[in-house]
C-alpha angles and dihedrals in degrees: 000000000000102000109060113024106141130239119229122238097211106231105193117230117238098027111128098215129012134164114235115218112281096356135067104246130176125214127185130184136190133165112300121246110265115261094237094059094067099031097111123108117257136181106266090188131248126357097015104051120181113012136155111268105226098182140347133200123199100207093190092063114094090205116059135166089217124091108260131199136177134180091246126012108264095005091127123064135205116231134169106245122176087349096305131105105246136183112231137188107213111230097236131110124351135354115294145171149190125206144187133196108231131191099025113161091003099113098255109184129210113250095014120128121248138172118227109202121192113189116205139168119258092201100113140010105290142161136192144160120233114212115198112190091183088077103011089250132149127185132173129214135189139186135196115351098340117128097222091189110075120259095217123047139107091297140039102260095201090234123208130192119189133172094253108180119253115226093213087226141093114274131197124226107204133184134178114222143162120237118244125226097231120030139206116233127230094272129049132199116256128321099272123104138232139165087247122066127182098250100171100146121104127207095241087063090058123237136257127258115193129193109205142169137187126246117299096253087061094067111010093172094062121099090207136270113299128184128176102179141008120198136183120205128186121230108211096190114021092185089067088064094057114128108242109231124200103199125195115282120273111286096034118101119249133226126235137226118185146146143207124208123217111181101028117081097075082093091076105019101091116106087216118076093219089060095057128083087221129034095213109056092203088061090069091059094043088056085055091049091052090047090052091052090050095049093044098246120147109192126067116214128187133170111246093174122035115186082343095306127127111258101194115314134116107266096167140281097300143024098262098105105023123354108263116251118230087236102046094162094052097100094044092047089048092051091049087053096045092056089081095053098058093230129151119237130225114173119208126221131192089195121196097156120277106314103201121115090269094036127115094237097073089051091067097212091179113078130188120252088247091062088237124136100246137040097208144011092254093104097182090056092050098067097094138019140172127221106215093196091062115094089218092059087055091050090049093050092049091051087053092053088047091054096046108028114012091048088059103035096122093053102064141357106270114205089198131259136317119207128189119170119208124218112315094356100109100014136163099269133207105184118142091252089053092047090051090053091050090051093052098042106034110008105060090256089297109145119224137192134222089250092054091053091049091051098042114060093186092049091049089050090054089049092052091048091052091049094052090051089050090052088054092047089051091057096045089051090055089048091054092046092055093046091049091052103054105288095103100180097032119156127195117216121197121194102200095191119090096187125101097220094039126248115324126236115257116265105051136274112352144161111226104212144163088221105058094160092057091047095046088056092051094044090058085082106104088228087074098052110152097025121106137186118244125195115250092218093050093050094048097041092047093049088232092162092055087052089053095049094049101038124091112259115260115250142183146203110002097330126112106211089154090065096034093061108023116205127245116275103192094168090075090058102048094104097028119115122210097005115086137174111222117236107228115229139172113140131048087253090062094057101037101079115086089194093058094046095047090051090068095046117119135180085271092052133247127319121196133184126197111226108207116197114235097224086211127188092003105110131078106299097231089065086064126216113355129181117179146175118221129208141179119264125255121346092350089072084089096047097115095042093046091054092045090056093046096047103026113014098216120202093200123045115178132175126217096203122201093220139339105354126237141130124239102207101042097169090071096035093054093048091051094046095048091050092046096050093045089065119086117244093246133120119286138196130207115245104218115224091359089133127056091228119062090218090063111083121198124198125186124213114194117203126196098236107000107066126244130312125209124209109201120186132181102211091178132097095238139065113269132207103194141168115223120206106219120225093217139015124244144099107328125210139167097254093211098049103022089232113150115243128213125225134200117213092340093311130112120219116213137176111210130187118215114291091006119153116207121189120202130188122204119190 
């Protein structure tokens, strides 16, 4: 990503006190603990088990041998929570953080695998962001009714607040990561972005871990970030941590899990080695492949076009077609590397036509209905566009697929192509040429004008209907092109949602909640003027999210957002094979309506993509630019996906990550992923009353020759001990593990934790 790569501030190790950029930060340093004193194996928790403890920080201790920094001296407090001394950031006032340097003098090695573990109390609703400078990774976590994602930013983050049960115990956030060669320090210069950051830290000096939160108004339910302990473990053999996957037998179609990162690749985009976190660019992507194997994901995604720009593939010797990237062999080298990991590949394109000096994108062949130059006020996104009704656009897009997929078809297994236009990049166009095509194809050769369309609502509706069918035909033509050129089962996904957080509910900024009364009280604060609480049940039962996804975007003044970012039209894809619109999701309310999910189902199944808000420009400024995903703690990390499986049964689940992707509670993520991928990508049906608990949903998947699979999901917030009435008799196994299961009188007894997916095979 070119636009928001952070600069580093350069905090010098060993200096007792140092101001950090725009805040008054305090840093202390003493001699590090000798390596040998913490060399013993310790339990790092599931799924890691016994690992060597490299370093440990007791955050509740006022005296520490580790360098410490906070945004303002004394801003954090030490309290005893759940019987443990804990460092807390009170949720008052502006954004703030505290941070420690961990691993100094402990022999940290570039490229080695480590686990960062952050222990926090789950006593109250809390949210925090964890900044790991060892791998330039940020991840947010929330508990209870806390929002996590900020309430006020550039976008409407579609906030949700649910009464998620609190364990009343300490919980550990854990993430596997790979150490970079050159590290960012805790502070970073300014808030602008560049491809070259000042990465002057070295692993042997340790790296900074910051705990941060936004201003209080952004998460009024949160009691503030709180951490009792931070630990760093070494992983001697990362391959031993790979999640075993038992995929469906040969001949049965597979499901797919994949991601795309937005604000992450600044780590490796500099043309100067000193400006990159890793010398070898391919190492960055190999770290991703290893993380996928650990998390139990099977399909590698990478953006090849971002806002139309080349993101590291060979587009030719000059800038005529697409502007050349400074790393033109990045894609080919990545594919060569991926061959040894047995991963599928799904490239991602923010297509706006070819954007080189001779490309069709700068010609802006799509024109607003007004006849004006631009669709929106987002000037930097208005530089290019593509008219998908134009045959030359189709030829251009096929050439793109030839250069990035067909050329490399013998290297890896390509799933197909994933398109996601950004604002005004694949808009509904009203150029004279487009109007003429409409006249020939859908208006009995009767020419029309833009003025006629503006004056005749019925005519404009017919024009829109024609355009949406043309968009579908554009996608199916690309599908056919891939299949005819060596990708026999290729699919084309289109995410018709340009926003990071996903489409917003009608009616303005809101918090969807199961405790409207509590939120109405909070929102009486004048700081929250314009925000309202909406009932979770009302939103789900009224399919309000489906309404948001399928309605034209609201607009204002002279702009045409409704044409810039056209809505989803799933009805045109119901009987379409191999071309799917993705259903945007993020919160539990976006995956709990069977009506909404079924609307997006095609003859090739359902595709869903998680839209993570970026939470931009909402942390303490001296930390520099931060974009971060947020997830629930513990088993609730899979809440949205679990309900998607129960109520929709997707075959494709993707993630539009705000920055470097990871998951903070991998024990639950891995279990879900393994169960999901063990199920064949075939039609399913709900078995009513198959479970003795109404919050356990059972789906049956019948296969021609391989028996029946069951997808069993606990959509509730509590542990469940249930009996499952089996639809047929036979040998029963856990489909994900292969373990044989025992039945009693034709019933299967299961214990399920909240949001657990269990897959069962009967044959």
